[in-house]
N, C-alpha and C positions, 0 to 999 in steps of 0.2 A: 650662275650669273655669267652673262655673255660679255666679254671684253670687246667693246665696239667703239670706244672714244679714242681720238687722237688728242694728246695734250701737247701744245706747241708753245714754247717760251723763247722770246728773244730778249736777252739782257743788254740794255743799252746803258749809256753813261748816266742818264737821269731817271728813266723809268724802265721797268721790266714789263714787256707786253705779253699777254697770255691769251690763248684761245683754246677752248675745248670744243672739238668738232665731233658731232655724232655721225659716224660714217654710214649708219643705217638710216637715220631719220633726216639727216641733212641740217639739223639744228646747230647753231653756233652760239657759244657763250664767250663773251669777251670781257677782259678786265685789264687794268694797269695798276702796278704797284711800284713804290719807290725802289730804285736800285740802291745797292750799297757798294760804292766803288772800292772801298777798302776790303770788302769781303763779298765778292761776286756771288758765291754760293748762297749767302744769306738772302740776296735779292732774288735769286732763282727760287728758293723755297718760300719766300714771302709770296711770290706769284702763285706757286703750286697750292699753298695753303688757302690763299684768298679765293682761287678758282674753285677748289673742291668744296670749300665752305659755301660759296655763293650758288654754285650749280646744284649742290646736293647729290652729285654723282659719287658713287662708291668707288674707292681707289681700285677695287678689283675689276671695275668696268673699263679701266684705261688700258687700251691695247698697245699704244705706242707713245713714247715721249720723244719729242723732236726739240732740238735745242740749237740756237744760234747765239754766239757770244763774241764779245770784243776782247776776251782775256788774252789771246795771243797777240792781237794788234797792240794792245796797251803794253804788254810785256816787252815787245820789240821797240815800240816808240819811246817808252820810258826807260829802256835799258835795265829792266828789272828781271831779266832771266837769270838762270843759274850761272855760277862761276864756271866758265867753259874753257876747255883746252882743245887743241887741234893737233892731230898726228898727220903728217904729210910726207911726201917723197923728198929725200935729201936734195937740197938745192932749190926748194920751192917754198921756203918759210915766209917769203915776202909777197906771196900772191895777193893776200888781202890788202896789204899796204900799197902795192902798186896799183891795184884795181884796174880801171880802164885807162889810167894815165891821161885823163882829160877832165876838163871842167864842164859841168852840166850846161846845156845851152841857155837855160833860163837864169843861170847864176851870174852875179856880177864878177867880172874877171879879176877885180882888184880887192874884193872883200870876201870871196868864197873861201871857206875853210873846209878842209877835208873832213868828212864825217868820222866820228869815232867808230873804229872797227869792232865787230862783235867778239873778238878774242884779243887779249893783250899779247904783245910780242913775246913776253917771257913765258907764256903758256903754249907756245907753238913748239912741237917736237918733231924733228926730222928722222926718218928711218931710211937706210939704203935699200935699194931694190927698184927695178925699173921695168915698166911695161911699155912697149912701143905703140905707136899710133895704130898699127894693124892688129894689135892684141897679142903679139908674140912677146916672150920674155927676153929682155935684154940683160937684166941682172937679177939673180935670185933675191927673194926677200930676206933681209937680215933679221931673223927672229930674235936673237939675243938683244938687238937694238930695240926691238918692240918691247921686250920685257923690261929693258932699262927705262924706256919711256913710261911704262906703266908705274914703275917705282917713283919716277919723278912726278907723275900725275898725283900719286898718293901723297907724296911729300908736300905738294903744293895745295892739297886739300880741295881739289876741284870736284865739282858735282856732276859734270857732264863732259863728254869728249866727242868731237867730230873726227871722223876718219876720211880723208880725201887724198887719194893717191893718183898720180899722173896716169891718165888714160885708163882708169879702172872701168869706165863704161865699155871699153873694148874687151877687157878681160878682168873678171871680178875676183879672180883667185887670190891675189895678194891682199886685196882689201878685206875679203871675207876672213882670211887667215888672221889679219891684224885684229879684226873684231873678235874672233874666237879667243885670242890671247888676252886682250883687254878685258873681256867679260869674265874670263877665268881668274885673272889677277885682281880685278876691281869689281866685285859683284854688286857693290852698292852705288856704282857710278853709272849714269845713263850714257849709253853709247849710240851714236848715230853714224851710219855709213852712207856715203854719197850714192852708192849703187842702189840703196833703198829709197833715198830722198829725191835725187835728181840724176839719173844715170845717163846723162847726155854730155856732149863736149862743152867747152868753155870753162876753164879752170876757175876763173874768178867767180862767175855766177854760181857754179856748182859748189864752191867753197863757202860762199855767203849763205846759200840755202841750207847747207848741211850744218854749218856752225849755228845758224839761227835755230834750226830744228833741235839741235842738241841743247841749246840754252833754254828753250821753252818746254822741252820734254818733261823735266821735273815739275814745272809749274802746272802743266796740263794734267800730268798723272795724279798729282795731289788733288787738283780740282775735280777731276772725274771720280776719284775715290770718294770725295765728299758728296758728290751728287749721287753716286750709286748707293752709298750708305744711307743718305737722307731719304732717298726714294724707298729703299727697303724698310726703313723705320716708319714710313707712312703707309706701308702695305701696298705700295705701287710696284708691282712686279713686272710691269711692261718693259720691253727692251728700250734702251736709250740710244738714239741716233743723233749724231752731231753734224751740223752743216759745215761743208768745206768751201773753199774759195772757188772751186770749179762749178758750183751750183748743185752738187750732189751731196749725199750723206754717207757717213761711215759709222762703224761700230766703235765703242769706247776704246778698246785695246788698240785698234788701228789708228784712232785719233791720237793716242798717247805716243805711238811710235812715229807717226808722221805729223807731229804737232804743228809744224809750220804751215801745213796745208789748211789750217783753220784761220789763217791770217785775216781774211776778208769774209768771215763766216756770216756776220750780220748783214752787211751791205749786199752780199751775194744773194741772200734770201729775199731781200727787198726787190732786186732786179728780177728774180725768178717769179715772185708774186705779181709784179707789174706785167710781165710777159703773159702769165696765166690769165689775168683779168683782161688784158688787151685782146688775147685770142677769143675769150668769151664775148667780148664786145665787138668782135669783127675787125679789130685793129691789129695789123701785123707789125707795123713799123712805128716805134716809139722812141722818144728821148725821155729819160726818166730823171727826176730829181727827188732825192730822199733827204729832206732837211730836218734834222733833229735838233738837239740842244747844243751841240758843239761843232758839228760839221755838216756839210752837204755833199752827198755822193751822187755822181752823175753816171748814167750807163746808157748804152745804145742797144735797142732791140730791133733785130732785122728778121722779117718773115716769122715773127712769133717766138724767136729764140734770142736770149742775151748773147751779145758778142763776146768771144773768148780772146784772150791774149796770152802769149808766153813771154811778154816783156813787162810784166807788172812790177810795181814797187810798193813797198811799205816804208814810208819815211824816206830815208836815204838809201835803203837797201833794195837791190833788184831781186826779184823772185821769178825765176825763169821756168816755171811750170804752168800748165794750163789753169787759168783762173778767169772768172768773169771780169771783163774789161771795165774797170771803175775808176773814175777820176774824182778825187776828193779834195775839197777846199775847206778852209776854216771859216765856214759861214753857217751859223746855227742860231737858234733862238737866244742862246746864252752868249753869243759873240759880243765882245765889249767894244763900245764906241768911244773913241778918244779924238782930241783935236791936236794936230801936229803943230810944231813951232812955226810952220809956214801958214797956219790958219786953215788947214784942210781937215775934213772929217775922215777918220780912218775906222773901219769896222773889221774886227778880227785880225789875225787868227786867234788872238787870245780869247779865252772863254771863261765866263764865270762859273761854268760847270754846274753840278748839282748842289754843291756846298761851297760858298753861300748861295750861289745862283744869282739870277737877275735881282735887281733892287725890288721889283714888284713881288717877289716871293716872300719878302718880310723876314728873311733869315740872316740878315746882317749884310747883304750885298749893298754897296753904296755907289757902284759905277753903273752907268747906263748900258743897256744891252738892246738887241733887236726886239726881244720880247717886251721890254719896257716901252719902246717906241710904238709897237703895235697896240699895246694897251692904251697909251695916250691917244692914239689915232682911232680908238674904238674898234679896231679890227679883230680883237679877241675879247671874249667876255670877261667880266670882273671876277669870275671864278672858273677854275679848270676842273676837269674830271667830274662834270655835272655837279659842281658846287663843293666837291670834296676838298679842293685846294683854293682857298680864297686869296685873291690878289690884292695888293695894296697900291691903288692908282696914285695916291699922294706921294709914295716913295719913288715910284717911277718918274713922276713929274719932277720931283726935287732933284733926282739924279741927272736927268736930261737938262734941266735948267742950269744946274751948277756946272756940269762938265762939258756941255755943248752949246746950249742956247746963249748963256751969258758971255762965254769967251768969244763967241762969233757975233754977238749983237743981234741975235735972231729971236723971234718969238718961239714959244714952246712947240706949237704945232709944226711950224716950218722946220725946226730942228729935228723933231721926230720924223718928219717926212724925209729929211735929208739922210737920216740913218737908214731908213727903209730903201730909199732910192739907191744908196751906195751898195748895200748888201745885195740888192737885185742886180746891180751892174756886175758885181763879182760873180753871181751865179749865172748870169747871161754869158759871161766870158767862159765859164767852165762848160756850159752847154755848147758853146761854139767850138771849144777844143774837141769835143766828141762828134761834131758834125761838120762845121765849115772847114776846119783844119784837116778833115779827112775827105774833102771833096764832096760832102753831102749838103743838101739844101734843107734847112730846118722846116721850110714850107711843105716839104714832102712827108713830114712826120707829125704825129700827134705828140703832145707833151703829157707825161704822167707825173703828177705832183703828189707826194705822200710824205710820211713822217709827220711828227706833231706840228711842224711849222710849214711844211711844203704847200699845202692848199691855201694858206694865208697869202702866199706870194705867187702862186701858180698863174693866176689870171694876168698879172702884170708881165710875168715872164713869157707867157704865150703871146701876148700882144707885142712885146719887144722883139721876139724871135719871128713873129708872123707865122707861128706854127699853125697847122691845120685846125687843131682843136685841143682841148685840155681834158684829160681823163683824171677824175678824182675818185679813187676807190671808195667803196662803201665804208670801210674802216681804214682810213688813210694812216692814222697814227700807229696802227699795229700791222701794217702790211708785211713787214719782215716776218712776223709770226705766221701770217697767212701763207707767205711764200714757202715756209717750212712744210706746210701741208702738201705742197706740189712737188716735193723733192723725191728723187729716187736714190738708191745706192749707186754710187758712181766712182770709178777708179780709172786712172790714166796710166798707161804703160808706154814707154818710149825707149828707143835705142838709137845710138849714133852709128850709122854705116855710110860713110862718105862715098858717093858714086859720082865720078867726074863725067863731064860731058863727053859723049862718044864712047863711053865704056860702061853703059848701063847693063846690068845683069838681071833680066826679068825673073829667072828662076830663083836667084839669091834673094831678090826683093820679096818675092812671094813666100819664100821659106822663113824669112825674118818676120813677116806679118803673121804667118801661121804660128811661129814660136810665141810671139807676143799675145796672140789671141788665145793660145792654149794656157799661157800663164794667167790671162784675165779670166778665162773660163774656170780655172781652178780656184781663183779667189772668190768668184760668185758662188761656186759650188760650196766652198767652205763656209760661206755666209748663209747657206740654206736657201739660195734663190733657185727655184725650179727651172729646168731648161727652157720652158716656154716663156719665161719672163726675163730671159737674158738677151741683151742686145749689144752688138759690137759695131763700132764705126772706125774706119781706117782713115789715116791722113798722112801726108808727107810734108816735111819742112824743106822748101826748095829756094834756090837763089840763082841769080846770074853769076857766072864765074867771076871770081875776085870780089864779089860783094861781101859785106860783113853782116847783112841782115837777111833773114829768111822769111818767106811767106808760107803759112800752113794751108795746104791744098787738100780738100777731101778726095778720097780715093775709094771708088766703089768696085766691088767684084774682084775676081782673081787677077793677078798681075801677069799679063802677057806682053809681047812686044807691042801689040796694038794698044793695050791699056796704058803702057808707058808713054806712047806717043800722045794719047788723049790727055794723060796727066800733065805732060809738058805744055800742051795747048791750053789747058785749064790754068796753068801757072801764068802764061802770057796774058790771058784774059783777066785774071785777078790782078796782076801788076798794072794793067791798063786801067782797071776800075779804081784802084787805090791811088795810083800816082799819075794818071792821065797819059801814060805812055807805056809802050812795051817794045822789046827788041826781038822779034821772032827768029832773027838770024843769029842771035847771040847764044853762046853755049850756056846750058843750064845744068846745075848740080842738084842732086838729092842728098840731103845732109842727115836728117833724122826721120825715122818712121815711128808712127804713133798708133795706138789702139785705145779707143775709149770704150770702157765696158760699163754697161748700165744694167742694174737689177731693178726691174719695175716693181713698185710698191702699190698697195691698194689705193685707188683713187677716191678722193672726196669730191662729191658733187656740190657745186656752189648753190646755196639756197636762193630761191627766186622770190621776188616780191609779188603780191597780188596787184592787179591792175587798178589804177585810180578811176574813180567814178566821174571825176571832173578833171579838166586839164590843169587848172590853177589851184595850188594848195593855199590854205590860209596862213598868213604870217603868225608866228607865235608872239611877236612883239616888235619893238624897235629900240634902237639906241643911236646916239650921236656917233657918227663915224666919218672919217676923212678917207674917201676912196678915190677921189679925183681932185687935184689941186691941193690947197692948204686950208680948206674950210671944213669944219665939222657940220654935218647935216643929218637930220633924222633919217635913219636907214632901216628898212624892214628886215627882221630876223626870222629865220625858220629853224625848226628842230629837225635834224637829219632823220631821226627814227620815225617821224610822221610822214615822210615822203614815200610815195608808192610809185609803181612802174608807170611811166608816161607822164608823170607830173612835170610841169614846165615852170621855171622861175626866171624872171627877167631882172637884170641888174639895173641899178645898184641894189645889192642884197648881200646878206651874210647868213651862212648856214652853220649853226653850232651843233656840236655833238660831243660825246664823251671824250674822244681821243684827238680831236682836231677842230679847226674852224676853216670854212671855205669862203673866200671872198669873190664876189662877182662885181665887175666894174660896170659903169654905165655903158649901155650898148651891147652887153653880153647876155647870152641866154643859156640856161642849164636845163638839160633833159635828163630825167632819171630813167636808166634802162632797167630791164627786168631783174638784173642782179644787184641793183641798188647803187651802181656807179653813177656819178654825175658826169655827163658829157657836155662840156661848155664850149660854145663857139661864139664868134663875133656875129651879131645880128640874130636871126632866127635859128631854131634848132635844126 
């Protein structure tokens, strides 16, 4: 029996999205099953069991299992990681507490409260020994002090320990030795070293990343253990790959060691999937909005690739390693609508979640949500998942009437419309953060809307932004699972070597790139990636002298004096594009050097639809809906699975399907492309 199927699962807060892709025949099986927030592995296997049962595929035919999860994100945001300690250089126990010694720009000066640190002060242990900035040893490591710290860690009953020593990125010897002593003394404690997690300068960011990694390592290791055992028990012997924040995948053991790199696993898969479908549709520049049950994730796609950042955050914590640049807000189908004391409607960030969920779920929720408003407005059908989940419109109406309409003296439809308008305004603001605030014009981009709720709001967001058009994927509610099919193995390697202006060393720069590339090549070789499938990309973090922020500049080919001059010119050009000015006469510094290693995996070809025999499809029915203004009007509905290539639908219209609903406003037109995507534009196709 030939193993030819890829099984892809994205576990979200409300639903687990599942795809089984036949790499040989191009067929896709899709399904959604309820997630179990209290036991994420149960939601995972609920999806596996449902898919194998419905598809009839033998477990031995599964060649790869791909997985995206919010388990690390949730553990960080909810503070549910392991009890963690920190071993650091003597004199630096307060690095986490000092932080950046500043209040975030978006925070209120008078009400901001410093966020809780990932390690309690009493669990921070100092050890003498010092490495200088240039990597030379100033003071030998005090090994008896390390052993004493190990005893104190044992006495405190800690489950994990982070090791972050001053300037260890320049010389790893002390930190490696501390790790050896701790692992020998504390065999049952998870140990994370900063030289493995984030081997670059800036002590605060390096300490945050390493302590968070240590705290979630036990959580991820237990989770992966359950997944591996459960797959084996179901006779699925295919390798398991886990999605990372940088848009690549890694093996389970590597995920357990570098657990914090899974922090944006699910949203990263969505951005990757949108980029893949955009390229297939001939659209290279996209703004994406992934609206699910609790949040909306916004990303930027340029030239067919998701934008990366080394200044990302999860909650209040900076994560300074390469990750897909995603901006998240609390705007989802489950976002709760309330009326403030001043008489204004507020939507989110509080969410009804999966339990009890929106009032219309009939599971005990009594407060109005965005999903309740969309149901009252007729924008979503009276049952989800093709009738599997019946909704309760009377409960939605009662919740909106009691908590919004009556307090404000509004009628039911106007109140529901107000909830939708406000959440749309919140999402428009998030989309402008990723475009206008970066000097980009949304009119130069197409908008891609996905997630279970994204296509319900996408048409209004496109119109508000004046985006070129709207792309709604064939399976918008499970696009994160589709994105997993487009991922490769990917690892990032970095080193800090500060080179000041006027003192660049081309030979030393090339030597460091070669060292990083060799390390990357060994990692891909260990993972069984053949040489012809290995790809490496170089880049350098650069800044103007005395600046505190770097820009990452691609670096192609061997480093020579001429290549260095070109690299500096590229930095000036990038600074000009991002900030509308540059200073070609100002001195430039090279701070970090990076190598991105990719191991190409087998590609899955997107299935194509047959061509339609006529341009206009027949509606499947109609329902009263409010798509423009505050009046419910009969609106034609279509079934997504009946649409063929080149079918054209004119708004107002609603397109229902298993995993989502797409709304077309009056004056808009949707064209179905050969891959089943809906391309929506103002006016004609």
